[in-house]
C-alpha positions as YAML, in Angstrom:
chain: A
units: angstrom
residues:
- id: 1
  name: MET
  ca: [10.66, 1.04, -16.90]
- id: 2
  name: ALA
  ca: [8.72, -2.18, -17.47]
- id: 3
  name: MET
  ca: [9.32, -5.64, -16.02]
- id: 4
  name: LYS
  ca: [8.70, -8.93, -17.81]
- id: 5
  name: ALA
  ca: [6.30, -11.46, -16.28]
- id: 6
  name: GLU
  ca: [8.92, -14.20, -16.38]
- id: 7
  name: ASP
  ca: [11.28, -12.02, -14.31]
- id: 8
  name: ILE
  ca: [8.58, -11.52, -11.66]
- id: 9
  name: VAL
  ca: [7.89, -15.26, -11.57]
- id: 10
  name: ARG
  ca: [11.62, -16.05, -11.30]
- id: 11
  name: LEU
  ca: [12.11, -13.66, -8.37]
- id: 12
  name: ILE
  ca: [9.15, -15.12, -6.48]
- id: 13
  name: GLN
  ca: [10.20, -18.71, -7.18]
- id: 14
  name: ASP
  ca: [13.73, -17.90, -5.99]
- id: 15
  name: ALA
  ca: [12.30, -16.67, -2.67]
- id: 16
  name: LEU
  ca: [9.48, -19.23, -2.42]
- id: 17
  name: PRO
  ca: [10.70, -22.48, -4.00]
- id: 18
  name: ASN
  ca: [7.92, -24.71, -5.35]
- id: 19
  name: ALA
  ca: [5.44, -21.82, -5.33]
- id: 20
  name: GLN
  ca: [2.57, -22.18, -7.77]
- id: 21
  name: ILE
  ca: [2.26, -18.93, -9.70]
- id: 22
  name: LYS
  ca: [-0.23, -17.57, -12.20]
- id: 23
  name: ILE
  ca: [0.50, -14.11, -13.61]
- id: 24
  name: GLN
  ca: [-1.42, -11.89, -16.02]
- id: 25
  name: ASP
  ca: [-0.33, -8.63, -17.64]
- id: 26
  name: THR
  ca: [-3.61, -6.76, -17.13]
- id: 27
  name: MET
  ca: [-2.84, -3.79, -19.41]
- id: 28
  name: GLY
  ca: [-0.47, -5.40, -21.92]
- id: 29
  name: ASP
  ca: [2.27, -2.94, -20.94]
- id: 30
  name: GLN
  ca: [4.54, -5.12, -18.74]
- id: 31
  name: ASP
  ca: [3.85, -2.64, -15.95]
- id: 32
  name: HIS
  ca: [0.49, -3.74, -14.46]
- id: 33
  name: TYR
  ca: [0.11, -7.33, -13.31]
- id: 34
  name: MET
  ca: [-2.28, -9.56, -11.41]
- id: 35
  name: ILE
  ca: [-0.61, -12.52, -9.70]
- id: 36
  name: GLU
  ca: [-1.78, -15.53, -7.71]
- id: 37
  name: VAL
  ca: [0.77, -17.32, -5.58]
- id: 38
  name: GLY
  ca: [0.25, -20.60, -3.75]
- id: 39
  name: SER
  ca: [2.99, -21.72, -1.37]
- id: 40
  name: LYS
  ca: [3.44, -23.99, 1.62]
- id: 41
  name: ALA
  ca: [5.51, -21.14, 3.10]
- id: 42
  name: PHE
  ca: [2.25, -19.23, 3.61]
- id: 43
  name: GLN
  ca: [0.86, -21.80, 6.06]
- id: 44
  name: GLY
  ca: [0.15, -20.19, 9.42]
- id: 45
  name: LYS
  ca: [0.72, -16.68, 8.04]
- id: 46
  name: THR
  ca: [-1.85, -13.90, 7.81]
- id: 47
  name: LYS
  ca: [-2.77, -12.51, 4.38]
- id: 48
  name: VAL
  ca: [-0.72, -9.40, 5.18]
- id: 49
  name: GLN
  ca: [2.33, -11.54, 6.00]
- id: 50
  name: GLN
  ca: [1.81, -13.60, 2.83]
- id: 51
  name: HIS
  ca: [1.67, -10.44, 0.69]
- id: 52
  name: GLN
  ca: [4.75, -9.05, 2.45]
- id: 53
  name: MET
  ca: [6.61, -12.22, 1.51]
- id: 54
  name: VAL
  ca: [5.71, -11.72, -2.15]
- id: 55
  name: TYR
  ca: [6.73, -8.05, -2.09]
- id: 56
  name: GLN
  ca: [10.00, -8.95, -0.31]
- id: 57
  name: ALA
  ca: [10.74, -11.40, -3.10]
- id: 58
  name: LEU
  ca: [10.56, -8.54, -5.58]
- id: 59
  name: GLY
  ca: [13.42, -6.83, -3.79]
- id: 60
  name: GLY
  ca: [12.30, -3.20, -3.95]
- id: 61
  name: ARG
  ca: [11.21, -3.23, -7.59]
- id: 62
  name: MET
  ca: [7.67, -2.09, -6.77]
- id: 63
  name: GLY
  ca: [7.26, 1.54, -7.73]
- id: 64
  name: CYS
  ca: [10.37, 1.46, -9.91]
- id: 65
  name: GLU
  ca: [10.50, -1.30, -12.50]
- id: 66
  name: LEU
  ca: [7.04, -2.53, -11.58]
- id: 67
  name: HIS
  ca: [4.22, 0.00, -11.29]
- id: 68
  name: ALA
  ca: [1.19, -2.04, -10.19]
- id: 69
  name: LEU
  ca: [0.75, -5.55, -8.84]
- id: 70
  name: SER
  ca: [-2.50, -7.07, -7.61]
- id: 71
  name: VAL
  ca: [-1.66, -10.01, -5.34]
- id: 72
  name: LYS
  ca: [-3.70, -13.02, -4.23]
- id: 73
  name: THR
  ca: [-2.01, -15.59, -2.02]
- id: 74
  name: TYR
  ca: [-2.99, -19.03, -0.76]
- id: 75
  name: PRO
  ca: [-1.36, -21.73, 1.34]
- id: 76
  name: SER
  ca: [-0.72, -24.37, -1.32]
- id: 77
  name: GLN
  ca: [-2.64, -27.08, 0.54]
- id: 78
  name: ASP
  ca: [-5.80, -24.92, 0.51]
- id: 79
  name: HIS
  ca: [-5.80, -23.79, -3.09]
- id: 80
  name: GLN
  ca: [-4.33, -24.97, -6.34]
- id: 81
  name: VAL
  ca: [-3.50, -22.08, -8.68]
- id: 82
  name: GLU
  ca: [-5.11, -22.79, -12.03]
- id: 83
  name: LYS
  ca: [-2.68, -22.88, -14.91]
...
């Protein structure tokens, strides 16, 4: 079962308000995505903790509705996600 990019963005923004998000469907199948997330909530967190926050926002959809997700995260003060 596929998942739309806008649904992924909505879930992450619900969990990380004001997050800057760039998402790309890498295979054109709504099942493989690359995402960049910039958020002030990542400040002081390790990369592992930042990625865990993104996966938590997806609420268990990885491996079910969403097959593959490549994640890059940045504290928003350090990096501006290009639109």
